[in-house]
MILO-980901 format. One record per atom (N, C-alpha, C): x, y negated, z negated. Coordinates in steps of 0.001 Angstrom, whole numbers, plus 500000, padded with zeros to 6 digits. Atoms other than C-alpha are relative to their C-alpha. Layout:
# residues N
XYZ ...
END
This chain:
# residues 202
500841501208500000 500000500000500000 500873498746500000 499248501250499952 501113496564500758 499699499170498754 500147500837501194 501733494465497729 500097498528500403 500006501438499691 500763490826498100 500912499268499021 499116500808500837 503372488468496847 499232498819499386 500686501105500713 502022486147494264 501006498910499691 499141501147500278 503561482770494124 499505499254498751 500444500761501197 503557480832490890 499341498693500417 500704501250499614 501178477924491018 500911498782499842 499177501219500023 502978474701491861 499155498811499538 500706501178500532 502081471530490080 500052498892501027 500108501108499053 500876468891492482 499222498851499335 500730501136500641 500000465504491074 498837499548500848 501175500493499302 496586464300491949 500231498576500483 499859501356499461 496288461270494077 499260498976499141 500772500960500815 493717459809491745 500718499618498721 499354500265501287 495886460119488649 501146499023500191 498899500968499847 498288457184488176 501327500606499598 498666499565500360 501983457735488006 500330499536498591 499690500388501392 503606457574484551 500392498544499847 499586501401500111 505255454260485235 498830499062500211 501156500839499731 502087452832486724 499000500070498863 500942499868501122 500008454248483866 500427499139498825 499534500839501107 502229452557481291 499815498534500276 500173501398499654 502124449323483216 498542499594499928 501428500300500060 498356449543483552 499500499920498583 500433500055501403 497987450270479855 500407498696499354 499564501267500589 500092447252478960 499160498837500499 500857501052499460 498037445097481318 498644500026499341 501296499884500675 494859446471479748 500040499446498599 499886500545501352 496147445590476295 500048498483500047 499949501445499896 496966442110477438 498653499411500336 501311500517499646 493556441703479001 499014500135498851 500974499765501066 491619443212476119 500351499304498711 499596500601501255 493691441685473322 499760498502499993 500156501449500144 493729438124472085 500927499284500968 499131500719499062 495093435586474573 501213499422499298 498764500513500580 498650434514473990 499899498494499811 500069501415500313 498928431123472342 501166499269500655 498962500815499389 500783428510474267 500542499015498970 499450500966500967 503171426311472332 499397498625500200 500611501331499939 501652422975471488 500984499005500591 499088500987499416 503072420088473506 500538499048498953 499376500911500936 505480417852471689 499360498620500089 500620501338499951 503971414502470700 500927499004500662 499209501010499299 505083411644472869 500533498971499008 499389500981500887 507424409246471219 499376498636500221 500615501316499906 505739405987470437 501076498926500172 499055501097499795 507380402808471539 500265499264498697 499639500757501190 509094400622469034 499030498854499790 500954501049500326 506689398346467284 500698498860499278 499459501160500679 507388394871466084 499657500069498514 500315499986501429 507562394383462315 498716499241499719 501288500610500321 504134393600460913 499738500146498508 500213499869501444 504455393199457133 498762499244499553 501141500686500595 501637392048454896 500461499417498664 499507500701501172 502679389434452342 498836499413499213 500964500709500836 500721388106449425 500230498495500125 499802501444499959 500310384372448918 501338499589499404 498707500298500623 503303384281446552 501148500503500874 498956499467499132 505320386515448864 500205499159501251 499873500886498846 504558384278451832 500732498713499655 499289501210500421 505705381219449879 501483500243499790 498587499677500203 508946382925448842 500714500240501326 499395499754498692 509590384104452382 500260498695500752 499855501250499270 509008380677453900 501046499090499347 499033500855500688 510990378818451226 501427500497500148 498647499452499861 513977381183451337 500507499866501433 499591500124498599 514004381137455147 500416498568500327 499678501394499700 513968377331455320 501266499554499269 498774500358500721 516682377030452665 501231500551500721 498866499421499273 518974379422454552 500217499306501342 499865500698498720 518242377713457866 500572498596499817 499437501322500275 519029374336456304 501502500092499731 498564499815500236 522392375649455093 500744500256501308 499380499765498697 523164376962458576 500024498727500842 500055501270499270 522080373637460047 501096499049499531 498948500874500525 524476371792457750 501383500472500431 498687499469499628 527366374114458619 500270499888501504 499794499917498557 526826374353462382 499705498693500732 500440501187499265 525071371139463418 500143498709499212 499787501227500773 526091368672460719 498738499436499398 501244500411500664 522696368539458931 499117499191500941 500854500679499024 520633367658461994 498536500172499615 501419499861500353 517014366892461024 499150500572501134 500775499487498869 515768367685464533 500100501523500092 499827498532499972 517241371217464441 499195500640498868 500777499471501126 515703371762461019 498503499982500298 501423500077499667 512304370595462261 499587501020501043 500324498994498973 512421372838465330 499949501402499386 499987498680500631 513303375875463195 498832500192499042 501122499897500929 510450375064460839 498733500525500686 501219499597499300 507801375716463498 499843501529500092 500187498533499967 508465379475464088 499874500627498624 500139499453501358 508882380069460355 498566499815499496 501395500230500399 505449378524459769 499064500991500694 500842499048499270 503915380728462479 500144501406499435 499795498662500567 505486383898461036 499360500124498624 500635499953501327 504286383020457547 498495500189500118 501447499852499818 500704382629458777 499631501352500609 500291498707499389 500920385850460795 500192501154499032 499653498881500875 502433388014458053 499280499972498664 500775500034501243 500249386876455168 498807500945500135 501107499057499914 497607389473454324 498670499263500102 501287500643499691 493962388843455110 499360499325498796 500616500597501183 492927388126451554 500627498697499564 499287501208500411 495491385309451195 500259499065501169 499797500861498829 495057383502454508 499952498517499643 500124501419500370 494133380256452749 501318499451499466 498763500479500619 497536380106451059 501072499620501018 498947500273499009 499533379926454313 500180498505500266 499773501442499771 498872376218455100 500425499237498751 499616500693501237 499580375391451438 501483500187499707 498604499723500357 502969377079450979 500972499478501052 499093500419498922 504372375912454328 500603498606499733 499359501304500285 504842372187453450 500885500018498758 499137499896501189 506232373137450035 501352500586500386 498743499404499545 508820375348451747 500806499004500831 499294501026499221 509661372490454130 500756499053499081 499339500908500941 510424370184451213 501128500697499244 498951499263500721 512410372882449396 501227500212500888 498877499795499109 514533373535452457 500794498742500283 499292501255499753 515470369857452739 501046499683498930 499049500304501084 517490370001449494 501450500053500458 498595500032499561 520778371031451166 500309498855500962 499765501065499024 520309368333453826 499999498609499371 500053501305500673 519620365509451353 501294499812499214 498682500159500646 523152364390450485 499872499285498668 500208500780501226 522642361619447978 501218499988499098 498808500063500833 525777360466446187 499745499458498606 500273500616501284 524016358919443191 499389500942498982 500517499050500963 523244362056441220 498612500491500374 501330499444499772 519754363437440792 499052498986500619 500905501028499457 517961360163441473 500326499717501468 499617500232498615 519945359588444647 499573501142500911 500431498844499191 519204363120445877 498494499974500205 501458500075499852 515485362620445189 499608498913501001 500306501059499044 515499359356447128 500294500460501435 499681499469498676 517205361081450063 498952501016500450 501026499009499670 514622363873449893 498708499315500433 501209500726499627 511716361412449990 500172499334501356 499743500631498701 513336359583452881 499944501021501133 500029498943498977 513818362854454805 498579500459500272 501401499605499801 510195363804454225 499233498938500787 500701501065499279 509049360415455502 500409499955501458 499535500077498610 511202360506458613 499674501267500799 500287498725499310 510461364163459433 498548500438499794 501407499658500234 506721363969458809 499360500651501223 500575499390498801 505970364916462413 500211501502500042 499746498551500059 507667368323462085 499203500648498876 500763499460501127 505986368806458712 498534500201500373 501396499878499592 502518368118460126 499828501056501099 500096499009498918 503219370238463209 500039501427499480 499933498645500564 504259373317461216 498777500337499170 501211499765500786 501333372901458826 498796500230500904 501105499812499057 498945372581461768 500058501383500651 499862498660499405 500334375764463365 499549501072499018 500407499018501007 499911377693460130 498495499971499770 501447500097500197 496374376363459692 499211500595501153 500718499454498834 495312377258463249 500075501521500016 499859498535499997 496717380794463013 499163500624498899 500812499464501102 495056381359459642 498517499925500329 501419500133499633 491725380061460973 499597501036501033 500312499004498969 491855382320464022 499936501396499400 500017498674500641 492700385358461913 498758500178499128 501200499917500838 489873384563459505 498752500178500854 501162499859499117 487395384172462372 499927501409500590 499995498627499477 488452387501463883 499586500999498930 500389499112501090 488087389161460494 498491499963499768 501446500112500197 484542387828460080 499235500619501163 500661499385498842 483609388892463630 500060501511499929 499869498544500114 484943392396463024 499057500556498929 500909499530501049 482975392714459798 498555499970500472 501372500075499488 479784391562461511 499719501115500996 500185498893499047 480295394120464296 499858501330499275 500123498764500773 480802396890461740 498628500099499330 501325499972500621 477602395911459928 498919500301501026 500984499719498950 475673395937463208 500031501455500417 499900498587499618 476996399377464131 499440500905498917 500565499197501086 476109400745460692 498480499889499966 501452500174499984 472618399255460919 499363500730501167 500541499269498851 472127400773464365 500058501502499799 499885498562500223 473254404203463145 499004500545498998 500955499534501003 470831404394460184 498585499879500545 501383500086499521 467121405139460904 499238498885499302 500782501103500551 464452402522460237 499312500382498697 500686499575501214 462814404624457503 500802499791498751 499179500240501176 465750403977455228 500801501196499578 499254498809500386 467084407526454973 500017500995501119 499929499006498929 467987410542457069 498711500799500090 501239499261499778 464954412260458583 500277501489499974 499871498542500083 464451415972457835 498947500622500893 500984499363499121 462750418310460309 498849500571499198 501138499467500733 459214419444459314 500154501490499760 499884498589500365 458997422803457537 499061500826500851 500829499102499193 457701425697459616 499110500857499109 500929499161500754 454729427718458485 500441501453500066 499647498589500030 454839431437457725 499721500675501315 500301499397498711 453189432311461039 501050499685501050 498967500355499050 455797430395463008 501296500705499708 498791499276500311 458608432037461100 499925501441500431 500129498608499605 457219435529461832 499981500116501503 
END
């Protein structure tokens, strides 16, 4: 009898079954799709431009700032320009504007008051006076009389800036009150939705 030769069954991969490498890649893709999305790093905040100094001085602080600034400027004027009253008067104008700008909102009224006092205090190094204290006081009064235009100009600048800031503050407060009044209902309190009956709940 003829004996049929039996061959061992050969393993043939199915076309439908994915290859091992493809199966692993598909599994990883499935995990990425099914899992939580990867978080992207938050963008770095943009660097803000340099801001100008904007301090808030009290009434006393504004007076000290203005007086010390005018005294130092008067000393520089005496050293560099031979105690020129015109240079001192010109330098007084920006100092008056800065004092009115840097004073806090609650002390805006003090800016036009401390500015002329600082002007007179800064004139002490410029008032020579060879006759002792009385002579220095006479020179100071004379300087104040001759430089009254710069004194009035700086005081006027401080007063105008303070008035404008006060008007803007009042306008802002009025706008805030209007927005709050528009946001609240006319009944006086927040309205609550009507309660549903038992039939509507079921």
